N, C-alpha and C positions, 0 to 999 in steps of 0.2 A: 503494500499499499505506499509506504513511505517512497519507493523508487517511482511509484505511479504518478504522485504527487510533485517529485523533484523533476519528472521528467515532464510534466504538463506545465510547470514552472518555467523550465527552459525554453520549453516549444513558443510558450506565452512570450517570454521575453525576447526570443528571436524573430518571432511576429512582430512584434511592437518596434524593435530595431529594424527589421527591414521596410516596414511600413515609413518610418522616421526618415530612413535613408532617402527611401523612394521620393519622399516629399519635398527634402532637402533639396534632391537631384532637381526635381520639378521647378522648385523656386528658382535655382541656379540657373536653369535652361532658359525660365521666362525673363529672369535679368539680363542674360546674355543676349537675347533675342531683341530686348528692348534697347540695349546699348548699339547692336549692329543695325537696327531698323531706325535709330536716333542718333546717328553720329554727331559728336560735337561740333557746333556751327564753325568755330575758329578754325579747326583743325581741316575741316573741308575747304573751308575759304582759302586757307593758306596753301592746301595740296593743289587747288585748282591755279591759283596764282602762280605758285612754284612752277608747275608745269608749262604753263602760257609763256613766263616768263624765259624759260629755257627753248621753247619752240620758237619765239620770235628770232632771236638772234641766230637760232641753227639753222633757220629756212632763209635767212635773208644773207648769211655769210658768204655765199657763192654767186650773189647776183652782183652785177657791175651798176654803176649809175646810168650807163647809157641804157641797158635792160630794164633798169626801174623807171626810166622816164618814158617808156612805150606804154601805151595803152591801149585797151579793146575799144572799138568804137562807142561815144557816149559812156563810157566808163572812167573811174579814176585811174591814174597811174599806180603802179607798185609803189613810187616813191611818195606819193601822195598819202596812200592806204598806210605806209610806213609811217609818216609824219601825223597821221590821225590816231594811230596807236599809241604813239609816244603822248599825243595831247591827252588821251585817255588815261596812261600811265601816269603823267604829272598832275591831272586831276585827283587820282586816287592817292597820290602821295602827299597833296595839299590835304585832302580830308583826312589822312593818317598823321598830320602834323612833321611830314618828312620833307616838305618844299613849300618855300616862299613865294614862288612865281612858276607860271607855264611858261617856257620861251616858246613853247610850240602852237601856242592858242592864236596867235595873230593870222597864221596860214592855215590852221588845220582845224580848229574849233568846231563845235557843232553851228552847221548853218553856212560855215565857210566852203565855197565849191571849188572842186579841181580847176585849174587854169592851166592849160597845155603850154603857154608862154612864159609862166612863172619859174622863178628859180627856187628849187626846194633844196635843203640840206643834203649833203652827202649819206650815203647810207651808212658808211665806216662811223661818221659823227653820230647818227640816229642809234646805231647800235652800241657804240661806247656811251651814250646818254642812259639807253636802257639797262645797260648792265652795270652802270655805276648805281643806278637809283632801284634797281630791284632787290638788292639786299636789304635796303633800308625799307621797303615796303612789306617785305618779308617778316622781317624783325617786327615790324608796328602791328602787321595782323595777328601774328602771334601772341600779342600782348592786349588785345582786344578784351575787353570784361562784358560782362552779360548786360550790365548797364548801359555800357556804351552802344553795344548792338541793337539793344532797345529803344534807343534815343532816336527822336524825329528827326528825319533828315533835312538838310537845309533847303531844299527845293523839292517838287513834288517827281516821282519817278513814274515810269511806265512798266510797274511791277505791282502785283497785288499786294504786298506788304510794305507798307509806307514807314518804315523804319532803318535805321541805319545799316541794319542786317540785310534789308531789301535792296538797299543802295549799292552796299558791296556785293550782291549776288548780282545784280545787274550789270554793274561792272564787269565782273567775271563773264557774263554771256556776251557782252559786247566786247572784250577782248577776243575771245574765242569766235566772235563773227567775223572779227577783222582779221583773225589768223586763217580762217576759211578762205577770205578772198585771198590772202597771200597764196595760199596752197592751189587755187584755182590759176593765178598767176604763174605760178613755178611750171604748170602746163603749158600755158599760152606761150611761154619764154623757151619750153623745150627741155627744162630741167627734169630731173627726177622728181618722183611724189613727195608729198610731203613727208618731211623726215620726224622721225620720233627716236632716233638714235643717233 
């Protein structure tokens, strides 16, 4: 009888232990899924930016200024697209407190049109400016707080969320949009496809 009671107690303890372990695993799985499905905003913004910062200089480095001045009919030249992308970069840097002025605004800001007769900066200058500013933006993005992300943007943006988070997210989209055009121009110029390596 004693043996039966002990055996019953052992079985009961094992059952409770297994059930408890199973519940702990289920809770851990739910927490992991939550973390995966809702990644940290700052990490995502920073990862997006770092990729795009690398891709711009990588995909302009083998283009000459003569090639950059060519343009598809009724479209901007590659030099103008690169300059406009620098304008976005400086605006982002200014929002993050990493630049006091935007030297590309006069020719490339929103609303400025491509002029086939204009003199645009050399690609080497634009790439150098881009590479000098990118690490500062990366560092500043990594230091953003939840309070800063939730703040109201200084102007309305074409994005559902009217916060600084939404503004940064739209800036990442805008950079990606311009990089897509650079990829198209690479094909137009007979270069290799858009390079990720």
